[in-house]
Gaussian input, Z-matrix of N, CA and C with variables (Angstrom, degrees):
# hf/3-21g

backbone

0 1
 N
 C     1     B1
 C     2     B2     1     A1
 N     3     B3     2     A2     1     D1
 C     4     B4     3     A3     2     D2
 C     5     B5     4     A4     3     D3
 N     6     B6     5     A5     4     D4
 C     7     B7     6     A6     5     D5
 C     8     B8     7     A7     6     D6
 N     9     B9     8     A8     7     D7
 C    10    B10     9     A9     8     D8
 C    11    B11    10    A10     9     D9
 N    12    B12    11    A11    10    D10
 C    13    B13    12    A12    11    D11
 C    14    B14    13    A13    12    D12
 N    15    B15    14    A14    13    D13
 C    16    B16    15    A15    14    D14
 C    17    B17    16    A16    15    D15
 N    18    B18    17    A17    16    D16
 C    19    B19    18    A18    17    D17
 C    20    B20    19    A19    18    D18
 N    21    B21    20    A20    19    D19
 C    22    B22    21    A21    20    D20
 C    23    B23    22    A22    21    D21
 N    24    B24    23    A23    22    D22
 C    25    B25    24    A24    23    D23
 C    26    B26    25    A25    24    D24
 N    27    B27    26    A26    25    D25
 C    28    B28    27    A27    26    D26
 C    29    B29    28    A28    27    D27
 N    30    B30    29    A29    28    D28
 C    31    B31    30    A30    29    D29
 C    32    B32    31    A31    30    D30
 N    33    B33    32    A32    31    D31
 C    34    B34    33    A33    32    D32
 C    35    B35    34    A34    33    D33
 N    36    B36    35    A35    34    D34
 C    37    B37    36    A36    35    D35
 C    38    B38    37    A37    36    D36
 N    39    B39    38    A38    37    D37
 C    40    B40    39    A39    38    D38
 C    41    B41    40    A40    39    D39
 N    42    B42    41    A41    40    D40
 C    43    B43    42    A42    41    D41
 C    44    B44    43    A43    42    D42
 N    45    B45    44    A44    43    D43
 C    46    B46    45    A45    44    D44
 C    47    B47    46    A46    45    D45
 N    48    B48    47    A47    46    D46
 C    49    B49    48    A48    47    D47
 C    50    B50    49    A49    48    D48
 N    51    B51    50    A50    49    D49
 C    52    B52    51    A51    50    D50
 C    53    B53    52    A52    51    D51
 N    54    B54    53    A53    52    D52
 C    55    B55    54    A54    53    D53
 C    56    B56    55    A55    54    D54
 N    57    B57    56    A56    55    D55
 C    58    B58    57    A57    56    D56
 C    59    B59    58    A58    57    D57
 N    60    B60    59    A59    58    D58
 C    61    B61    60    A60    59    D59
 C    62    B62    61    A61    60    D60
 N    63    B63    62    A62    61    D61
 C    64    B64    63    A63    62    D62
 C    65    B65    64    A64    63    D63
 N    66    B66    65    A65    64    D64
 C    67    B67    66    A66    65    D65
 C    68    B68    67    A67    66    D66
 N    69    B69    68    A68    67    D67
 C    70    B70    69    A69    68    D68
 C    71    B71    70    A70    69    D69
 N    72    B72    71    A71    70    D70
 C    73    B73    72    A72    71    D71
 C    74    B74    73    A73    72    D72
 N    75    B75    74    A74    73    D73
 C    76    B76    75    A75    74    D74
 C    77    B77    76    A76    75    D75
 N    78    B78    77    A77    76    D76
 C    79    B79    78    A78    77    D77
 C    80    B80    79    A79    78    D78
 N    81    B81    80    A80    79    D79
 C    82    B82    81    A81    80    D80
 C    83    B83    82    A82    81    D81
 N    84    B84    83    A83    82    D82
 C    85    B85    84    A84    83    D83
 C    86    B86    85    A85    84    D84
 N    87    B87    86    A86    85    D85
 C    88    B88    87    A87    86    D86
 C    89    B89    88    A88    87    D87
 N    90    B90    89    A89    88    D88
 C    91    B91    90    A90    89    D89
 C    92    B92    91    A91    90    D90
 N    93    B93    92    A92    91    D91
 C    94    B94    93    A93    92    D92
 C    95    B95    94    A94    93    D93
 N    96    B96    95    A95    94    D94
 C    97    B97    96    A96    95    D95
 C    98    B98    97    A97    96    D96
 N    99    B99    98    A98    97    D97
 C   100   B100    99    A99    98    D98
 C   101   B101   100   A100    99    D99
 N   102   B102   101   A101   100   D100
 C   103   B103   102   A102   101   D101
 C   104   B104   103   A103   102   D102
 N   105   B105   104   A104   103   D103
 C   106   B106   105   A105   104   D104
 C   107   B107   106   A106   105   D105
 N   108   B108   107   A107   106   D106
 C   109   B109   108   A108   107   D107
 C   110   B110   109   A109   108   D108
 N   111   B111   110   A110   109   D109
 C   112   B112   111   A111   110   D110
 C   113   B113   112   A112   111   D111
 N   114   B114   113   A113   112   D112
 C   115   B115   114   A114   113   D113
 C   116   B116   115   A115   114   D114
 N   117   B117   116   A116   115   D115
 C   118   B118   117   A117   116   D116
 C   119   B119   118   A118   117   D117
 N   120   B120   119   A119   118   D118
 C   121   B121   120   A120   119   D119
 C   122   B122   121   A121   120   D120
 N   123   B123   122   A122   121   D121
 C   124   B124   123   A123   122   D122
 C   125   B125   124   A124   123   D123
 N   126   B126   125   A125   124   D124
 C   127   B127   126   A126   125   D125
 C   128   B128   127   A127   126   D126
 N   129   B129   128   A128   127   D127
 C   130   B130   129   A129   128   D128
 C   131   B131   130   A130   129   D129
 N   132   B132   131   A131   130   D130
 C   133   B133   132   A132   131   D131
 C   134   B134   133   A133   132   D132
 N   135   B135   134   A134   133   D133
 C   136   B136   135   A135   134   D134
 C   137   B137   136   A136   135   D135
 N   138   B138   137   A137   136   D136
 C   139   B139   138   A138   137   D137
 C   140   B140   139   A139   138   D138
 N   141   B141   140   A140   139   D139
 C   142   B142   141   A141   140   D140
 C   143   B143   142   A142   141   D141
 N   144   B144   143   A143   142   D142
 C   145   B145   144   A144   143   D143
 C   146   B146   145   A145   144   D144
 N   147   B147   146   A146   145   D145
 C   148   B148   147   A147   146   D146
 C   149   B149   148   A148   147   D147
 N   150   B150   149   A149   148   D148
 C   151   B151   150   A150   149   D149
 C   152   B152   151   A151   150   D150
 N   153   B153   152   A152   151   D151
 C   154   B154   153   A153   152   D152
 C   155   B155   154   A154   153   D153
 N   156   B156   155   A155   154   D154
 C   157   B157   156   A156   155   D155
 C   158   B158   157   A157   156   D156
 N   159   B159   158   A158   157   D157
 C   160   B160   159   A159   158   D158
 C   161   B161   160   A160   159   D159
 N   162   B162   161   A161   160   D160
 C   163   B163   162   A162   161   D161
 C   164   B164   163   A163   162   D162
 N   165   B165   164   A164   163   D163
 C   166   B166   165   A165   164   D164
 C   167   B167   166   A166   165   D165
 N   168   B168   167   A167   166   D166
 C   169   B169   168   A168   167   D167
 C   170   B170   169   A169   168   D168
 N   171   B171   170   A170   169   D169
 C   172   B172   171   A171   170   D170
 C   173   B173   172   A172   171   D171
 N   174   B174   173   A173   172   D172
 C   175   B175   174   A174   173   D173
 C   176   B176   175   A175   174   D174
 N   177   B177   176   A176   175   D175
 C   178   B178   177   A177   176   D176
 C   179   B179   178   A178   177   D177
 N   180   B180   179   A179   178   D178
 C   181   B181   180   A180   179   D179
 C   182   B182   181   A181   180   D180
 N   183   B183   182   A182   181   D181
 C   184   B184   183   A183   182   D182
 C   185   B185   184   A184   183   D183
 N   186   B186   185   A185   184   D184
 C   187   B187   186   A186   185   D185
 C   188   B188   187   A187   186   D186
 N   189   B189   188   A188   187   D187
 C   190   B190   189   A189   188   D188
 C   191   B191   190   A190   189   D189
 N   192   B192   191   A191   190   D190
 C   193   B193   192   A192   191   D191
 C   194   B194   193   A193   192   D192
 N   195   B195   194   A194   193   D193
 C   196   B196   195   A195   194   D194
 C   197   B197   196   A196   195   D195
 N   198   B198   197   A197   196   D196
 C   199   B199   198   A198   197   D197
 C   200   B200   199   A199   198   D198
 N   201   B201   200   A200   199   D199
 C   202   B202   201   A201   200   D200
 C   203   B203   202   A202   201   D201
 N   204   B204   203   A203   202   D202
 C   205   B205   204   A204   203   D203
 C   206   B206   205   A205   204   D204
 N   207   B207   206   A206   205   D205
 C   208   B208   207   A207   206   D206
 C   209   B209   208   A208   207   D207
 N   210   B210   209   A209   208   D208
 C   211   B211   210   A210   209   D209
 C   212   B212   211   A211   210   D210
 N   213   B213   212   A212   211   D211
 C   214   B214   213   A213   212   D212
 C   215   B215   214   A214   213   D213
 N   216   B216   215   A215   214   D214
 C   217   B217   216   A216   215   D215
 C   218   B218   217   A217   216   D216
 N   219   B219   218   A218   217   D217
 C   220   B220   219   A219   218   D218
 C   221   B221   220   A220   219   D219
 N   222   B222   221   A221   220   D220
 C   223   B223   222   A222   221   D221
 C   224   B224   223   A223   222   D222
 N   225   B225   224   A224   223   D223
 C   226   B226   225   A225   224   D224
 C   227   B227   226   A226   225   D225
 N   228   B228   227   A227   226   D226
 C   229   B229   228   A228   227   D227
 C   230   B230   229   A229   228   D228
 N   231   B231   230   A230   229   D229
 C   232   B232   231   A231   230   D230
 C   233   B233   232   A232   231   D231
 N   234   B234   233   A233   232   D232
 C   235   B235   234   A234   233   D233
 C   236   B236   235   A235   234   D234
 N   237   B237   236   A236   235   D235
 C   238   B238   237   A237   236   D236
 C   239   B239   238   A238   237   D237
 N   240   B240   239   A239   238   D238
 C   241   B241   240   A240   239   D239
 C   242   B242   241   A241   240   D240
 N   243   B243   242   A242   241   D241
 C   244   B244   243   A243   242   D242
 C   245   B245   244   A244   243   D243
 N   246   B246   245   A245   244   D244
 C   247   B247   246   A246   245   D245
 C   248   B248   247   A247   246   D246
 N   249   B249   248   A248   247   D247
 C   250   B250   249   A249   248   D248
 C   251   B251   250   A250   249   D249
 N   252   B252   251   A251   250   D250
 C   253   B253   252   A252   251   D251
 C   254   B254   253   A253   252   D252
 N   255   B255   254   A254   253   D253
 C   256   B256   255   A255   254   D254
 C   257   B257   256   A256   255   D255
 N   258   B258   257   A257   256   D256
 C   259   B259   258   A258   257   D257
 C   260   B260   259   A259   258   D258
 N   261   B261   260   A260   259   D259
 C   262   B262   261   A261   260   D260
 C   263   B263   262   A262   261   D261
 N   264   B264   263   A263   262   D262
 C   265   B265   264   A264   263   D263
 C   266   B266   265   A265   264   D264
 N   267   B267   266   A266   265   D265
 C   268   B268   267   A267   266   D266
 C   269   B269   268   A268   267   D267
 N   270   B270   269   A269   268   D268
 C   271   B271   270   A270   269   D269
 C   272   B272   271   A271   270   D270
 N   273   B273   272   A272   271   D271
 C   274   B274   273   A273   272   D272
 C   275   B275   274   A274   273   D273
 N   276   B276   275   A275   274   D274
 C   277   B277   276   A276   275   D275
 C   278   B278   277   A277   276   D276
 N   279   B279   278   A278   277   D277
 C   280   B280   279   A279   278   D278
 C   281   B281   280   A280   279   D279
 N   282   B282   281   A281   280   D280
 C   283   B283   282   A282   281   D281
 C   284   B284   283   A283   282   D282
 N   285   B285   284   A284   283   D283
 C   286   B286   285   A285   284   D284
 C   287   B287   286   A286   285   D285
 N   288   B288   287   A287   286   D286
 C   289   B289   288   A288   287   D287
 C   290   B290   289   A289   288   D288
 N   291   B291   290   A290   289   D289
 C   292   B292   291   A291   290   D290
 C   293   B293   292   A292   291   D291
 N   294   B294   293   A293   292   D292
 C   295   B295   294   A294   293   D293
 C   296   B296   295   A295   294   D294
 N   297   B297   296   A296   295   D295
 C   298   B298   297   A297   296   D296
 C   299   B299   298   A298   297   D297
 N   300   B300   299   A299   298   D298
 C   301   B301   300   A300   299   D299
 C   302   B302   301   A301   300   D300
 N   303   B303   302   A302   301   D301
 C   304   B304   303   A303   302   D302
 C   305   B305   304   A304   303   D303
 N   306   B306   305   A305   304   D304
 C   307   B307   306   A306   305   D305
 C   308   B308   307   A307   306   D306
 N   309   B309   308   A308   307   D307
 C   310   B310   309   A309   308   D308
 C   311   B311   310   A310   309   D309
 N   312   B312   311   A311   310   D310
 C   313   B313   312   A312   311   D311
 C   314   B314   313   A313   312   D312
 N   315   B315   314   A314   313   D313
 C   316   B316   315   A315   314   D314
 C   317   B317   316   A316   315   D315
 N   318   B318   317   A317   316   D316
 C   319   B319   318   A318   317   D317
 C   320   B320   319   A319   318   D318
 N   321   B321   320   A320   319   D319
 C   322   B322   321   A321   320   D320
 C   323   B323   322   A322   321   D321
 N   324   B324   323   A323   322   D322
 C   325   B325   324   A324   323   D323
 C   326   B326   325   A325   324   D324
 N   327   B327   326   A326   325   D325
 C   328   B328   327   A327   326   D326
 C   329   B329   328   A328   327   D327
 N   330   B330   329   A329   328   D328
 C   331   B331   330   A330   329   D329
 C   332   B332   331   A331   330   D330
 N   333   B333   332   A332   331   D331
 C   334   B334   333   A333   332   D332
 C   335   B335   334   A334   333   D333
 N   336   B336   335   A335   334   D334
 C   337   B337   336   A336   335   D335
 C   338   B338   337   A337   336   D336

   B1=1.4626
   B2=1.5312
   B3=1.3013
   B4=1.4621
   B5=1.5266
   B6=1.3280
   B7=1.4617
   B8=1.5235
   B9=1.3124
   B10=1.4628
   B11=1.5226
   B12=1.3148
   B13=1.4563
   B14=1.5282
   B15=1.3046
   B16=1.4666
   B17=1.5196
   B18=1.3339
   B19=1.4685
   B20=1.5249
   B21=1.3006
   B22=1.4642
   B23=1.5169
   B24=1.3058
   B25=1.4590
   B26=1.5321
   B27=1.3069
   B28=1.4671
   B29=1.5300
   B30=1.3323
   B31=1.4637
   B32=1.5266
   B33=1.3154
   B34=1.4584
   B35=1.5265
   B36=1.3203
   B37=1.4655
   B38=1.5219
   B39=1.2992
   B40=1.4671
   B41=1.5185
   B42=1.3361
   B43=1.4617
   B44=1.5191
   B45=1.3218
   B46=1.4614
   B47=1.5233
   B48=1.3352
   B49=1.4525
   B50=1.5212
   B51=1.3223
   B52=1.4607
   B53=1.5101
   B54=1.3178
   B55=1.4619
   B56=1.5299
   B57=1.3329
   B58=1.4719
   B59=1.5396
   B60=1.2973
   B61=1.4680
   B62=1.5262
   B63=1.3196
   B64=1.4650
   B65=1.5286
   B66=1.3322
   B67=1.4723
   B68=1.5336
   B69=1.3247
   B70=1.4689
   B71=1.5207
   B72=1.3247
   B73=1.4687
   B74=1.5320
   B75=1.3174
   B76=1.4673
   B77=1.5218
   B78=1.3241
   B79=1.4630
   B80=1.5249
   B81=1.3132
   B82=1.4592
   B83=1.5219
   B84=1.3031
   B85=1.4565
   B86=1.5265
   B87=1.3253
   B88=1.4529
   B89=1.5227
   B90=1.3090
   B91=1.4562
   B92=1.5182
   B93=1.3288
   B94=1.4533
   B95=1.5190
   B96=1.3172
   B97=1.4575
   B98=1.5217
   B99=1.3151
   B100=1.4580
   B101=1.5204
   B102=1.3045
   B103=1.4583
   B104=1.5083
   B105=1.3369
   B106=1.4558
   B107=1.5199
   B108=1.3114
   B109=1.4622
   B110=1.5175
   B111=1.3212
   B112=1.4585
   B113=1.5198
   B114=1.3328
   B115=1.4602
   B116=1.5337
   B117=1.3088
   B118=1.4600
   B119=1.5230
   B120=1.3190
   B121=1.4625
   B122=1.5272
   B123=1.2992
   B124=1.4604
   B125=1.5230
   B126=1.3087
   B127=1.4565
   B128=1.5265
   B129=1.3183
   B130=1.4640
   B131=1.5278
   B132=1.3231
   B133=1.4667
   B134=1.5204
   B135=1.3090
   B136=1.4702
   B137=1.5322
   B138=1.3209
   B139=1.4658
   B140=1.5266
   B141=1.3297
   B142=1.4646
   B143=1.5170
   B144=1.3166
   B145=1.4604
   B146=1.5199
   B147=1.3140
   B148=1.4649
   B149=1.5262
   B150=1.2987
   B151=1.4706
   B152=1.5257
   B153=1.3227
   B154=1.4660
   B155=1.5214
   B156=1.3390
   B157=1.4621
   B158=1.5315
   B159=1.3259
   B160=1.4670
   B161=1.5262
   B162=1.3272
   B163=1.4718
   B164=1.5304
   B165=1.3238
   B166=1.4769
   B167=1.5277
   B168=1.3214
   B169=1.4585
   B170=1.5216
   B171=1.3288
   B172=1.4681
   B173=1.5296
   B174=1.3239
   B175=1.4669
   B176=1.5260
   B177=1.3253
   B178=1.4693
   B179=1.5240
   B180=1.3079
   B181=1.4732
   B182=1.5275
   B183=1.3185
   B184=1.4643
   B185=1.5226
   B186=1.3233
   B187=1.4654
   B188=1.5213
   B189=1.3070
   B190=1.4545
   B191=1.5293
   B192=1.3352
   B193=1.4555
   B194=1.5305
   B195=1.3331
   B196=1.4678
   B197=1.5233
   B198=1.3241
   B199=1.4692
   B200=1.5274
   B201=1.3283
   B202=1.4628
   B203=1.5200
   B204=1.3084
   B205=1.4588
   B206=1.5272
   B207=1.3259
   B208=1.4615
   B209=1.5241
   B210=1.3297
   B211=1.4637
   B212=1.5354
   B213=1.3231
   B214=1.4569
   B215=1.5301
   B216=1.3238
   B217=1.4626
   B218=1.5228
   B219=1.3093
   B220=1.4606
   B221=1.5301
   B222=1.3168
   B223=1.4672
   B224=1.5265
   B225=1.3329
   B226=1.4736
   B227=1.5181
   B228=1.3373
   B229=1.4699
   B230=1.5277
   B231=1.3242
   B232=1.4673
   B233=1.5236
   B234=1.3105
   B235=1.4603
   B236=1.5275
   B237=1.3085
   B238=1.4653
   B239=1.5233
   B240=1.3238
   B241=1.4649
   B242=1.5285
   B243=1.3183
   B244=1.4617
   B245=1.5247
   B246=1.3326
   B247=1.4629
   B248=1.5248
   B249=1.3136
   B250=1.4657
   B251=1.5309
   B252=1.3311
   B253=1.4638
   B254=1.5229
   B255=1.3353
   B256=1.4703
   B257=1.5255
   B258=1.3444
   B259=1.4708
   B260=1.5254
   B261=1.3217
   B262=1.4650
   B263=1.5189
   B264=1.3269
   B265=1.4687
   B266=1.5203
   B267=1.3061
   B268=1.4673
   B269=1.5273
   B270=1.3072
   B271=1.4681
   B272=1.5246
   B273=1.3312
   B274=1.4639
   B275=1.5246
   B276=1.3279
   B277=1.4621
   B278=1.5256
   B279=1.3073
   B280=1.4670
   B281=1.5233
   B282=1.3319
   B283=1.4607
   B284=1.5161
   B285=1.3305
   B286=1.4687
   B287=1.5213
   B288=1.3287
   B289=1.4617
   B290=1.5260
   B291=1.3361
   B292=1.4621
   B293=1.5316
   B294=1.3148
   B295=1.4631
   B296=1.5287
   B297=1.3147
   B298=1.4577
   B299=1.5299
   B300=1.3321
   B301=1.4654
   B302=1.5275
   B303=1.3298
   B304=1.4499
   B305=1.5170
   B306=1.3443
   B307=1.4608
   B308=1.5306
   B309=1.3235
   B310=1.4502
   B311=1.5135
   B312=1.3190
   B313=1.4613
   B314=1.5119
   B315=1.3266
   B316=1.4554
   B317=1.5249
   B318=1.3269
   B319=1.4595
   B320=1.5184
   B321=1.3176
   B322=1.4609
   B323=1.5204
   B324=1.3244
   B325=1.4721
   B326=1.5079
   B327=1.3275
   B328=1.4551
   B329=1.5201
   B330=1.3169
   B331=1.4557
   B332=1.5052
   B333=1.3122
   B334=1.4459
   B335=1.5073
   B336=1.2803
   B337=1.4729
   B338=1.4781
   A1=108.78
   A2=115.24
   A3=121.27
   A4=110.44
   A5=115.27
   A6=120.00
   A7=109.38
   A8=114.84
   A9=122.03
   A10=108.55
   A11=116.19
   A12=122.80
   A13=106.59
   A14=116.75
   A15=121.06
   A16=107.93
   A17=115.82
   A18=121.24
   A19=109.56
   A20=115.11
   A21=122.71
   A22=105.84
   A23=117.33
   A24=121.93
   A25=110.62
   A26=115.89
   A27=123.02
   A28=114.27
   A29=116.69
   A30=120.32
   A31=107.36
   A32=116.68
   A33=122.04
   A34=111.19
   A35=115.21
   A36=121.80
   A37=108.41
   A38=116.16
   A39=122.05
   A40=107.58
   A41=115.68
   A42=121.55
   A43=112.35
   A44=114.50
   A45=121.45
   A46=105.76
   A47=115.99
   A48=120.20
   A49=109.73
   A50=116.01
   A51=121.29
   A52=110.46
   A53=115.66
   A54=119.97
   A55=111.19
   A56=119.16
   A57=116.58
   A58=110.84
   A59=115.25
   A60=120.40
   A61=111.20
   A62=116.90
   A63=120.82
   A64=111.47
   A65=117.46
   A66=120.92
   A67=110.98
   A68=116.65
   A69=121.04
   A70=112.41
   A71=118.06
   A72=121.78
   A73=112.34
   A74=117.55
   A75=121.62
   A76=109.04
   A77=117.24
   A78=118.00
   A79=110.98
   A80=115.15
   A81=120.22
   A82=109.27
   A83=114.03
   A84=121.74
   A85=110.19
   A86=114.65
   A87=122.56
   A88=107.49
   A89=116.98
   A90=121.67
   A91=108.48
   A92=115.48
   A93=121.74
   A94=108.97
   A95=115.82
   A96=122.75
   A97=106.17
   A98=115.90
   A99=121.57
   A100=108.21
   A101=116.19
   A102=121.01
   A103=109.78
   A104=116.23
   A105=119.61
   A106=110.14
   A107=114.33
   A108=122.66
   A109=108.01
   A110=115.71
   A111=120.53
   A112=109.22
   A113=118.06
   A114=119.91
   A115=110.43
   A116=115.95
   A117=120.86
   A118=108.84
   A119=115.78
   A120=120.39
   A121=108.87
   A122=117.42
   A123=121.67
   A124=113.61
   A125=118.16
   A126=122.25
   A127=109.99
   A128=117.94
   A129=123.45
   A130=109.81
   A131=115.45
   A132=121.00
   A133=108.82
   A134=116.98
   A135=122.19
   A136=112.28
   A137=116.93
   A138=119.89
   A139=111.95
   A140=117.94
   A141=121.76
   A142=112.69
   A143=117.58
   A144=120.88
   A145=109.37
   A146=117.18
   A147=122.53
   A148=107.71
   A149=116.42
   A150=122.50
   A151=108.28
   A152=116.87
   A153=119.65
   A154=112.34
   A155=118.85
   A156=119.81
   A157=109.65
   A158=117.01
   A159=121.26
   A160=110.97
   A161=116.92
   A162=120.85
   A163=109.74
   A164=116.45
   A165=120.64
   A166=110.78
   A167=116.66
   A168=120.09
   A169=111.62
   A170=117.33
   A171=120.85
   A172=110.66
   A173=116.98
   A174=120.72
   A175=110.85
   A176=117.19
   A177=120.41
   A178=111.44
   A179=116.07
   A180=120.50
   A181=110.15
   A182=116.76
   A183=121.08
   A184=110.56
   A185=116.35
   A186=121.03
   A187=112.05
   A188=116.70
   A189=120.38
   A190=113.07
   A191=117.27
   A192=121.07
   A193=114.45
   A194=117.22
   A195=119.73
   A196=109.73
   A197=117.27
   A198=120.24
   A199=110.40
   A200=115.37
   A201=122.24
   A202=108.46
   A203=115.52
   A204=119.77
   A205=111.37
   A206=117.57
   A207=121.70
   A208=113.07
   A209=115.53
   A210=118.79
   A211=109.96
   A212=117.87
   A213=120.97
   A214=110.90
   A215=115.92
   A216=120.97
   A217=110.21
   A218=116.74
   A219=120.53
   A220=110.64
   A221=118.16
   A222=121.17
   A223=110.97
   A224=117.55
   A225=120.98
   A226=111.35
   A227=116.96
   A228=120.72
   A229=111.34
   A230=116.61
   A231=120.26
   A232=109.69
   A233=117.12
   A234=121.39
   A235=111.09
   A236=117.43
   A237=121.46
   A238=111.66
   A239=117.50
   A240=120.32
   A241=110.99
   A242=117.49
   A243=120.00
   A244=110.86
   A245=117.10
   A246=120.86
   A247=111.41
   A248=116.35
   A249=121.87
   A250=111.68
   A251=117.80
   A252=121.51
   A253=115.64
   A254=117.69
   A255=120.03
   A256=111.03
   A257=116.78
   A258=120.54
   A259=110.86
   A260=115.18
   A261=120.55
   A262=109.83
   A263=114.83
   A264=120.33
   A265=107.53
   A266=114.82
   A267=121.41
   A268=111.67
   A269=116.14
   A270=120.91
   A271=110.88
   A272=114.69
   A273=122.24
   A274=107.57
   A275=115.57
   A276=121.50
   A277=107.10
   A278=115.73
   A279=122.00
   A280=107.23
   A281=116.22
   A282=122.26
   A283=107.63
   A284=116.23
   A285=121.80
   A286=109.63
   A287=114.53
   A288=122.99
   A289=108.43
   A290=117.06
   A291=120.86
   A292=113.95
   A293=117.49
   A294=120.04
   A295=114.59
   A296=118.62
   A297=120.30
   A298=108.65
   A299=117.26
   A300=120.17
   A301=112.36
   A302=115.17
   A303=120.78
   A304=115.01
   A305=117.34
   A306=120.32
   A307=109.69
   A308=116.30
   A309=120.53
   A310=110.29
   A311=115.07
   A312=121.03
   A313=109.27
   A314=114.43
   A315=123.45
   A316=104.51
   A317=116.91
   A318=117.93
   A319=111.23
   A320=114.11
   A321=122.68
   A322=106.58
   A323=115.28
   A324=120.69
   A325=108.54
   A326=115.63
   A327=122.11
   A328=108.09
   A329=116.13
   A330=120.67
   A331=111.18
   A332=115.14
   A333=119.79
   A334=112.93
   A335=116.32
   A336=130.35
   A337=113.41
   D1=140.24
   D2=178.51
   D3=-73.41
   D4=157.02
   D5=176.01
   D6=-123.11
   D7=154.28
   D8=176.82
   D9=-116.75
   D10=142.69
   D11=172.04
   D12=-99.40
   D13=116.65
   D14=179.50
   D15=-109.38
   D16=133.20
   D17=179.43
   D18=-128.35
   D19=132.83
   D20=175.01
   D21=-115.70
   D22=123.14
   D23=-176.68
   D24=-113.92
   D25=141.70
   D26=170.93
   D27=59.10
   D28=41.96
   D29=173.81
   D30=-72.55
   D31=115.82
   D32=-174.27
   D33=-84.53
   D34=127.38
   D35=178.16
   D36=-132.75
   D37=136.47
   D38=176.01
   D39=-104.01
   D40=115.15
   D41=-170.46
   D42=-131.00
   D43=151.31
   D44=170.09
   D45=-88.89
   D46=103.26
   D47=-173.81
   D48=-147.66
   D49=144.55
   D50=178.62
   D51=144.27
   D52=156.15
   D53=-178.47
   D54=-73.16
   D55=-52.10
   D56=178.77
   D57=-73.00
   D58=143.70
   D59=178.59
   D60=-57.43
   D61=-35.68
   D62=179.89
   D63=-62.12
   D64=-33.06
   D65=178.33
   D66=-72.85
   D67=-35.55
   D68=179.30
   D69=-76.90
   D70=-11.83
   D71=-174.99
   D72=-63.58
   D73=-29.91
   D74=-178.23
   D75=-125.35
   D76=140.31
   D77=179.18
   D78=-64.32
   D79=143.94
   D80=176.08
   D81=-125.51
   D82=154.46
   D83=-176.79
   D84=-78.37
   D85=127.79
   D86=172.48
   D87=-123.08
   D88=154.13
   D89=172.05
   D90=-117.71
   D91=133.65
   D92=178.97
   D93=-111.74
   D94=133.99
   D95=171.07
   D96=-113.80
   D97=128.90
   D98=-176.27
   D99=-127.24
   D100=132.10
   D101=176.04
   D102=-135.95
   D103=144.21
   D104=178.74
   D105=-159.67
   D106=163.91
   D107=176.81
   D108=-109.73
   D109=141.00
   D110=179.11
   D111=-145.31
   D112=148.77
   D113=175.57
   D114=-62.65
   D115=150.14
   D116=177.96
   D117=-144.27
   D118=164.23
   D119=176.75
   D120=-146.97
   D121=-169.06
   D122=-175.45
   D123=-81.77
   D124=-1.84
   D125=-177.77
   D126=-73.98
   D127=128.44
   D128=179.60
   D129=-93.13
   D130=60.73
   D131=-178.44
   D132=-143.17
   D133=144.64
   D134=-176.90
   D135=-57.31
   D136=-29.24
   D137=179.96
   D138=-68.00
   D139=-14.01
   D140=-179.37
   D141=-86.11
   D142=0.31
   D143=-177.60
   D144=-146.78
   D145=-168.77
   D146=174.17
   D147=-96.83
   D148=129.82
   D149=179.61
   D150=-72.65
   D151=104.39
   D152=-175.73
   D153=-69.17
   D154=-22.91
   D155=172.64
   D156=-64.74
   D157=-42.41
   D158=177.73
   D159=-64.83
   D160=-36.31
   D161=176.06
   D162=-62.04
   D163=-45.28
   D164=178.35
   D165=-59.76
   D166=-46.06
   D167=-179.05
   D168=-63.18
   D169=-40.35
   D170=178.36
   D171=-64.77
   D172=-42.40
   D173=179.71
   D174=-63.72
   D175=-42.74
   D176=178.52
   D177=-65.70
   D178=-39.25
   D179=178.18
   D180=-58.67
   D181=-45.52
   D182=178.43
   D183=-65.41
   D184=-48.03
   D185=-175.32
   D186=-60.17
   D187=-37.09
   D188=-174.33
   D189=-99.36
   D190=7.13
   D191=-174.23
   D192=-74.95
   D193=-29.65
   D194=-176.59
   D195=-163.85
   D196=158.66
   D197=175.17
   D198=-68.69
   D199=149.13
   D200=175.79
   D201=-139.57
   D202=155.96
   D203=175.29
   D204=-86.58
   D205=-39.96
   D206=-168.95
   D207=-114.48
   D208=140.18
   D209=173.55
   D210=-69.52
   D211=-24.01
   D212=175.31
   D213=-62.08
   D214=-42.15
   D215=178.49
   D216=-63.64
   D217=-44.04
   D218=178.78
   D219=-60.33
   D220=-46.57
   D221=179.78
   D222=-59.99
   D223=-43.74
   D224=178.56
   D225=-63.94
   D226=-41.89
   D227=-179.41
   D228=-63.89
   D229=-42.93
   D230=178.72
   D231=-64.04
   D232=-46.71
   D233=-179.86
   D234=-58.24
   D235=-43.87
   D236=-179.00
   D237=-62.96
   D238=-43.97
   D239=-179.27
   D240=-67.54
   D241=-40.50
   D242=179.15
   D243=-63.48
   D244=-42.43
   D245=178.90
   D246=-64.90
   D247=-32.37
   D248=-179.42
   D249=-74.59
   D250=-37.56
   D251=-171.91
   D252=-95.58
   D253=-20.23
   D254=-171.11
   D255=-129.98
   D256=149.92
   D257=177.74
   D258=-80.51
   D259=75.68
   D260=-177.03
   D261=-122.45
   D262=161.99
   D263=172.76
   D264=-148.28
   D265=167.54
   D266=-178.06
   D267=50.75
   D268=46.03
   D269=-177.07
   D270=-85.00
   D271=149.28
   D272=175.72
   D273=-138.22
   D274=139.76
   D275=175.70
   D276=-127.27
   D277=126.12
   D278=176.44
   D279=-115.75
   D280=131.22
   D281=177.85
   D282=-116.22
   D283=128.59
   D284=179.36
   D285=-115.34
   D286=134.44
   D287=-177.18
   D288=-123.12
   D289=143.30
   D290=-171.29
   D291=-121.53
   D292=18.45
   D293=-172.72
   D294=-104.22
   D295=5.20
   D296=-178.05
   D297=-87.74
   D298=117.11
   D299=-177.54
   D300=-55.76
   D301=137.70
   D302=177.01
   D303=83.49
   D304=3.70
   D305=179.48
   D306=-125.84
   D307=153.79
   D308=171.76
   D309=-74.96
   D310=-40.91
   D311=177.53
   D312=-165.11
   D313=161.22
   D314=169.39
   D315=-124.83
   D316=137.22
   D317=-178.64
   D318=-139.90
   D319=161.68
   D320=172.75
   D321=-136.74
   D322=144.86
   D323=176.01
   D324=-130.47
   D325=131.41
   D326=-178.35
   D327=-128.93
   D328=138.43
   D329=179.42
   D330=-125.01
   D331=162.74
   D332=179.03
   D333=175.23
   D334=-161.80
   D335=-177.09
   D336=68.66

């Protein structure tokens, strides 16, 4: 069976995240990049693949569900939920944060499944 590589770039999530409590007090903008492999076939129907809109909604649900200190924790949590809910493999989640002074961004990428 053939496989498809699906990539979601720049999924915007507003999250309470950061080590100091003062940083977690207000939501900040994060961008999530999600990539995964899934089986595919010649059928031109959503049931023949993974619904990437549903993947986005699941990732946002996780990201906005509770405050976290680390973007590493957020990436692991998103990856775990996606692996649990969808028939995916070789998944990667990258979280980008823009609040560190003197940097364009800080990011973490975690893979699994």
